[in-house]
C-alpha positions in Angstrom: 11.4 5.3 7.1 7.5 6.0 6.5 5.9 3.0 5.3 5.9 2.5 1.8 2.3 2.1 1.5 -1.2 3.4 2.9 -4.6 1.6 2.6 -6.0 1.9 -0.8 -9.7 0.9 -1.5 -10.8 -0.6 -5.0 -10.8 1.4 -7.7 -12.9 -1.3 -9.6 -16.0 0.8 -11.6 -19.5 -0.9 -11.3 -23.0 -0.2 -12.3 -24.6 -0.5 -15.8 -22.3 -2.0 -18.9 -22.1 -0.1 -22.4 -19.9 -2.3 -24.9 -19.1 0.7 -26.9 -20.0 4.6 -26.7 -22.8 5.2 -29.5 -21.4 8.8 -29.9 -18.6 7.7 -32.7 -19.6 9.3 -35.6 -21.0 6.2 -38.1 -20.8 3.4 -35.5 -24.1 1.7 -34.2 -23.6 1.4 -30.3 -23.4 -2.1 -29.0 -24.9 -2.7 -25.8 -25.3 -5.7 -23.7 -26.1 -6.8 -20.5 -22.9 -8.4 -19.3 -19.5 -8.1 -20.4 -17.7 -9.9 -23.1 -14.7 -12.1 -21.4 -11.1 -11.7 -22.7 -10.1 -15.2 -22.5 -6.1 -16.4 -22.5 -4.7 -18.3 -25.8 -3.2 -20.5 -23.1 -4.9 -24.2 -24.0 -7.4 -22.3 -26.3 -8.5 -24.5 -29.5 -7.5 -23.4 -32.9 -10.8 -23.8 -33.6 -12.3 -21.6 -30.7 -14.9 -19.2 -31.7 -12.9 -16.3 -30.6 -9.5 -17.3 -32.2 -11.5 -18.5 -35.1 -13.4 -15.1 -35.4 -9.9 -13.2 -35.5 -8.1 -15.4 -37.7 -10.9 -14.7 -40.0 -10.9 -10.7 -39.2 -7.5 -10.2 -40.1 -7.8 -12.4 -43.0 -10.9 -9.7 -44.4 -8.4 -6.9 -43.6 -5.7 -8.3 -45.7 -7.4 -9.1 -48.3 -9.1 -5.5 -49.1 -7.3 -3.1 -50.8 -4.9 -1.5 -48.3 -5.7 2.1 -49.2 -9.0 1.4 -47.9 -9.4 3.1 -44.7 -11.0 -0.3 -43.2 -7.9 -2.2 -44.0 -4.9 -4.0 -42.3 -2.5 -1.8 -43.4 -4.7 1.7 -42.6 -5.4 0.4 -39.2 -2.0 -0.2 -38.2 -0.9 3.1 -39.6 -2.9 4.9 -36.7 -0.3 3.4 -34.4 2.7 4.2 -37.1 4.5 3.1 -40.4 7.0 0.2 -40.8 10.3 1.9 -41.2 9.7 4.9 -40.5 7.9 7.0 -37.4 5.4 6.7 -35.1 1.8 8.6 -36.0 -0.1 9.1 -32.4 1.0 5.9 -30.7 2.3 7.0 -27.2 5.8 5.6 -25.8 7.8 6.9 -23.0 5.0 8.6 -21.6 1.8 8.4 -19.3 -0.1 7.9 -21.9 0.9 4.6 -23.1 -1.4 2.3 -21.4 -4.8 4.2 -22.2 -3.8 5.1 -25.7 -3.3 1.3 -26.3 -6.3 -0.1 -24.6 -8.8 1.8 -27.2 -6.2 0.7 -30.1 -7.2 -2.7 -29.2 -10.7 -1.9 -28.6 -11.0 -0.7 -32.3 -9.4 -3.9 -33.7 -12.2 -5.7 -31.3 -15.0 -3.9 -32.4 -14.0 -3.6 -36.1 -13.8 -7.6 -35.7 -17.5 -7.6 -34.2 -18.7 -5.5 -37.3 -16.7 -7.3 -40.0 -17.2 -10.8 -39.1 -21.2 -10.8 -37.4 -19.5 -12.2 -34.1 -21.4 -9.6 -31.7 -20.0 -11.6 -28.8 -16.2 -11.6 -30.1 -14.0 -10.9 -27.4 -10.1 -10.2 -28.1 -7.9 -13.2 -26.8 -4.6 -12.2 -25.1 -1.2 -13.9 -24.6 -0.1 -14.8 -21.4 3.5 -14.8 -21.5 4.2 -15.7 -17.9 2.3 -18.6 -18.9 3.6 -19.6 -22.6 6.7 -18.0 -22.7 6.8 -19.3 -26.9 4.4 -17.6 -29.1 0.9 -19.7 -29.5 1.0 -22.3 -32.4 -2.2 -20.1 -33.6 0.3 -17.4 -34.5 3.6 -20.0 -36.0 1.8 -22.1 -37.9 2.4 -21.2 -41.9 -1.1 -22.7 -43.0 -4.6 -23.7 -41.6 -6.9 -25.9 -42.4 -4.5 -26.1 -45.8 -4.7 -22.5 -46.2 -2.6 -19.7 -45.8 -2.5 -18.6 -42.4 -3.3 -14.9 -41.7 -2.0 -14.8 -38.6 1.3 -16.0 -39.5 4.4 -13.3 -40.4 7.2 -14.2 -42.3 10.3 -13.1 -41.0 9.8 -13.2 -37.3 13.0 -14.1 -34.9 11.7 -16.9 -33.1 14.7 -19.0 -33.4 16.9 -17.0 -31.2 18.4 -17.0 -27.6 15.2 -14.6 -26.6 13.2 -17.7 -26.4 11.5 -19.1 -24.4 10.9 -15.7 -22.7 12.9 -15.6 -19.1 12.2 -15.8 -16.2 13.6 -11.8 -15.4 11.2 -10.5 -18.3 7.8 -12.2 -17.5 7.7 -14.4 -14.7 5.1 -14.0 -12.0 7.7 -13.4 -9.4 9.1 -10.6 -11.2 5.6 -9.2 -12.0 4.7 -9.3 -8.8 7.4 -7.9 -7.1 8.1 -5.1 -9.9 4.2 -4.6 -11.1 1.9 -5.5 -9.0 3.7 -4.3 -5.7 4.0 -0.7 -7.0 1.2 1.5 -5.9 1.8 4.5 -7.8 0.6 4.6 -11.5 3.3 7.1 -12.7 6.0 4.2 -11.5 4.0 1.3 -12.3 3.2 2.6 -16.0 5.2 5.4 -17.1 5.8 9.1 -15.7 4.8 12.4 -17.1 7.2 14.2 -19.4 8.3 17.0 -16.9 7.6 19.5 -19.3 4.3 18.8 -20.1 1.7 22.0 -19.1 -1.0 21.9 -21.1 -3.5 19.6 -23.1 -1.9 20.3 -26.6 -1.7 16.8 -28.3 1.8 16.7 -29.3 2.4 16.0 -25.8 1.4 12.0 -26.4 4.2 11.6 -29.0 6.7 13.3 -27.7 7.7 10.6 -24.6 9.9 12.1 -22.7 8.7 10.5 -19.3 10.6 7.9 -17.4 9.8 4.3 -18.4 9.1 1.9 -15.5 9.1 -2.0 -15.5 6.2 -2.9 -17.5 6.7 -0.5 -20.4 10.4 -1.0 -20.6 11.0 -4.8 -20.0 8.2 -7.0 -20.8 6.5 -4.7 -23.5 9.7 -3.5 -25.1 11.7 -6.6 -24.7 8.7 -9.0 -26.6 8.4 -6.9 -29.3 12.3 -6.7 -30.0 12.0 -10.8 -29.7 9.4 -11.1 -32.0 11.2 -9.3 -34.8 10.0 -8.6 -38.3 7.3 -5.7 -37.9 7.3 -6.0 -34.0 10.3 -3.5 -33.1 9.4 -0.6 -35.4 6.1 2.1 -35.3 4.7 -0.7 -37.7 4.1 -3.6 -35.1 0.7 -3.6 -35.6 1.2 -5.1 -39.0 1.9 -8.5 -36.9 -1.4 -10.0 -35.7 0.2 -10.8 -32.6 0.5 -7.4 -31.7 -3.0 -7.3 -30.1 -2.5 -10.6 -27.9 0.5 -8.7 -26.5 -0.9 -5.7 -26.0 -3.9 -7.6 -24.4 -1.9 -8.4 -21.8 -0.6 -5.2 -20.9 -4.3 -4.4 -20.7 -5.1 -7.5 -18.5 -2.1 -6.6 -16.1 -3.0 -2.6 -15.9 -6.7 -4.1 -15.1 -5.4 -6.6 -12.3 -3.2 -3.9 -10.9 -6.4 -1.7 -10.5 -8.6 -4.7 -9.4 -5.8 -5.0 -6.4 -6.6 -1.8 -5.3 -4.4 0.6 -7.0 -5.5 4.2 -8.1 -4.7 5.7 -11.5 -5.0 8.8 -10.2 -4.0 8.1 -6.3 -1.9 11.4 -5.1 -1.8 13.0 -8.4 -2.2 17.0 -7.8 -5.3 18.3 -9.3 -3.4 19.7 -12.6 -1.7 16.4 -13.1 -4.7 14.7 -13.4 -6.5 17.4 -15.4 -3.1 16.8 -17.9 -3.4 13.0 -17.7 -7.6 12.2 -17.4 -8.8 14.9 -20.1 -6.1 14.5 -23.1 -7.9 14.4 -26.2 -6.7 11.6 -28.7 -8.2 13.4 -31.3 -9.1 11.5 -34.5 -6.5 8.7 -33.3 -8.7 5.8 -34.1 -11.1 4.2 -36.9 -14.3 3.0 -36.6 -15.8 -0.2 -38.3 -16.8 2.1 -41.0 -13.4 4.3 -41.4 -14.7 7.5 -40.0 -11.7 8.7 -37.3 -13.0 9.1 -33.8 -11.6 10.3 -30.3 -11.3 9.2 -26.8 -9.7 10.3 -23.8 -8.1 8.8 -20.8 -10.9 9.9 -18.6 -13.5 7.4 -20.4 -10.8 4.6 -20.5 -10.3 3.8 -16.6 -12.6 1.3 -16.6 -13.0 -1.9 -19.0 -16.4 -2.8 -17.6 -17.5 0.4 -18.8 -15.6 -0.3 -21.9 -18.1 -3.7 -22.0 -15.2 -6.2 -21.5 -13.6 -7.8 -18.6 -10.9 -10.4 -17.6 -11.5 -13.6 -15.8 -10.6 -14.0 -12.2 -9.3 -10.9 -11.5 -8.4 -10.3 -7.8 -9.8 -9.0 -5.0 -8.5 -5.9 -3.4 -5.0 -6.9 -1.3 -5.0 -3.5 0.7 -1.4 -2.7 0.3 -0.5 0.6 1.4 1.4 3.5 -0.3 3.7 5.8 0.7 3.1 9.1 -0.3 6.3 10.7 0.8 8.4 8.2 -0.7 6.4 8.3 -4.0 6.4 12.4 -3.9 10.5 12.4 -3.3 10.6 9.7 -6.4 7.9 11.7 -8.7 9.9 15.0 -8.0 13.2 13.5 -8.6 11.7 12.0 -12.3 10.3 15.5 -12.6 13.3 17.5 -11.9 16.0 15.5 -13.3 19.6 17.0 -13.1 17.9 20.3 -12.9 17.3 20.6 -9.4 19.8 20.2 -6.6 17.1 20.7 -4.0 15.5 17.3 -3.7 14.9 15.7 -0.4 16.9 12.4 -1.4 20.3 11.4 -1.7 21.3 11.7 -5.4 24.8 10.6 -6.7 26.5 11.1 -10.2 23.9 13.7 -11.3 26.6 15.0 -13.9 26.4 14.9 -17.7 27.7 12.0 -19.2 29.3 11.2 -23.0 31.2 8.1 -22.3 29.6 4.6 -24.1 28.5 1.5 -23.4 29.7 -0.9 -25.9 29.8 -4.6 -26.5 33.6 -5.1 -25.4 33.5 -2.3 -23.0 30.7 -1.9 -20.5 29.8 1.6 -19.2 30.6 1.7 -15.2 29.7 4.6 -13.3 30.5 3.8 -9.5 29.9 6.0 -6.1 31.1 5.6 -2.5 28.6 5.9 0.1 29.1 6.1 3.9 29.5 2.8 6.1 26.0 4.2 7.6 24.3 4.3 4.3 25.9 0.9 2.9 24.6 -0.8 6.2 21.2 0.8 5.5 21.2 -0.1 1.9 22.0 -3.6 2.6 19.3 -4.6 5.3 17.0 -7.3 4.2 14.3 -6.0 6.3 12.3 -3.6 3.3 10.8 -1.8 6.8 14.1 -0.4 7.7 16.1 -0.7 4.4 16.7 2.3 2.0 15.5 1.7 -1.6 18.1 2.3 -4.2 17.2 3.5 -7.8 19.5 4.0 -11.1 17.5 6.2 -13.5 19.2 6.3 -16.7 18.6 9.7 -18.8 18.3 10.4 -22.6 20.0 7.5 -23.9 21.3 8.2 -27.6 21.1 4.5 -28.7 23.1 2.8 -31.7 20.4 0.9 -34.8 21.8 -2.0 -34.0 20.8 -1.8 -29.7 17.9 -4.0 -29.0 18.4 -3.4 -25.2 20.3 -2.4 -22.3 21.5 -4.7 -19.5 22.0 -3.2 -16.0 24.3 -5.1 -13.6 25.5 -3.7 -10.2 29.2 -4.8 -8.8 29.9 -7.4 -11.4 33.8 -6.9 -11.8 33.7 -9.2 -14.9 31.3 -8.2 -16.5 31.1 -9.1 -20.6 28.3 -9.4 -23.3 28.2 -13.1 -22.5 27.8 -12.8 -18.4 23.9 -14.1 -18.4 20.6 -12.3 -16.7 20.9 -15.2 -14.3 24.0 -14.0 -12.9 23.4 -12.3 -8.7 24.9 -8.7 -10.3 22.2 -8.6 -12.7 19.7 -5.6 -12.0 17.4 -5.4 -14.9 17.0 -5.0 -18.4 15.6 -1.7 -20.6 14.0 -2.6 -24.1 15.0 -0.1 -26.9 12.2 -0.1 -30.0 13.2 1.3 -33.0 12.9 5.1 -33.5 14.0 5.6 -36.7 14.9 9.5 -37.4 14.0 9.5 -41.4 10.8 11.5 -42.6 8.0 9.8 -44.1 5.8 12.3 -45.0 2.5 12.5 -43.2 3.6 10.1 -40.7 6.9 11.6 -39.8 7.8 14.8 -37.5 7.1 12.3 -33.9 10.4 11.8 -33.2 10.4 10.4 -29.4 12.1 12.0 -26.8 15.7 9.6 -25.9 14.5 6.6 -23.8 14.9 7.3 -20.3 13.9 4.6 -17.5 14.1 3.8 -14.0 15.9 0.6 -12.3 15.3 -0.3 -8.8 18.7 -1.4 -7.5 17.1 -2.4 -4.1 16.4 -6.4 -4.7 20.0 -7.3 -6.3 21.5 -5.1 -3.4 20.1 -6.9 -0.7 20.6 -10.3 -2.8 24.0 -9.4 -3.3 24.6 -8.5 0.6 23.0 -11.8 1.7 25.4 -13.6 -0.4 28.2 -11.8 1.6 29.0 -10.2 -2.3 28.5 -6.4 -0.9 31.8 -5.5 0.2 33.0 -2.1 0.9 31.4 1.1 0.6 31.3 1.3 -3.3 28.4 0.7 -5.6 29.4 0.3 -9.0 26.6 0.4 -12.1 27.7 -1.2 -15.3 25.4 -0.8 -18.4 25.8 -3.2 -21.6 24.4 -3.4 -24.7 22.8 -6.1 -26.5 22.5 -6.5 -30.6 19.2 -6.8 -32.1 18.3 -10.0 -33.8 19.9 -10.3 -36.9 22.6 -7.9 -36.6 26.1 -9.5 -36.6 27.9 -6.0 -36.9 28.7 -4.5 -33.1 30.7 -1.9 -34.5 27.5 0.4 -33.9 26.0 -1.4 -31.1 26.5 1.6 -28.5 24.6 3.6 -26.0 25.3 6.8 -24.5 23.3 7.9 -21.5 23.3 12.1 -21.2 23.0 11.3 -17.5 23.1 8.5 -14.9 22.2 9.2 -11.3 22.0 6.7 -8.5 19.2 7.4 -5.9 18.8 6.7 -2.1 15.2 7.0 -0.8 
């Protein structure tokens, strides 16, 4: 097989730093000689200047008339409506990371303006280190007064806490996020039908979610509960801390030497970089403004950075492997002419339920089974499952994926050696709600890498015969007791060997 990686060069931008673009109508330019440092909430004192500024800002925004454009509710509605639909926010496509980078920056600059603290930098919640929500957000009061960072109704006393290793551990992030060298596998892939720069593509979804969006991002939203699983998630102040960490992970990925546009065709570069998020954001004066991914590539050029960013690691990519996998994601079940081994691309109508997992089994040749089971990555095949267009019941929070688990039940833990991954499902209501309606996301599609799980089973002599079975089982949303609607029906399940 061709080596997975070729040498990459670091893509961190250097040069003059501008904290915010003065081209936005009604917004004075912020400029400084060095970037603001966004710091972790870990061990941050409750009266730290940045945390205090954020607390004051949230309190000020909540105290305003919520019909005022510069208010907590109106800022959140640029993202979407609680118990309603998404407005401008992309999920399930390749605009997810750049759109949210500007969205968090929108709040950061509003906090700097409204509080008068021009040195403020948005903190972030590093959930790899801190597996429960930070105290600043869980205490109902602060200094004897109601705490603006507290939200009633969060589901923080469930089995999701503390956050588990298979969601957020450093080892999992290293293998599933930082070792990936292609942006569309690191983040989320392009909607395969996109062929122009119409802004409707931003909110359609239709791409294939990778680990970062589908697992830590989605699952932590759901674990927090209240506003967070919904389109109105920015109504919870923890949103900025969560997405600050997602943004930091992207910055770390770039600092390691990963290129956002590496191996993209010129057409795809144009479709990604030049998309106009037209009037998707609000300035501190309440005027709308726009942004493009092309202007959101470097945190330094946006005026901020994160501490302890790594040096390039010179990992290499495998353009042949990437091209095959990207072609598969793009073509789906529409093409039978891809240079990969694909099985089970037929349409599916069976449901995964709490009492009965959905099982799809395939038989490989002995030679292919041996190649899959090899423990040396340079010699072994990679195996993926693509679970396409999942019709998900309203009570489902996530879908867990297992391999060759003969006795699987809803009680089987993620620590089981057959566990391969978990896909978080955010709330996507279909009801109409005025100006914020009409952006119905495509049913979620996700990519799960089965390779490590299969190798682990082989090492334990638990991979017997030539069959590979993939099992799906849903997980109930927090607080739900009725599992009758807890079902997942994928349109297609494909097992792919590259």
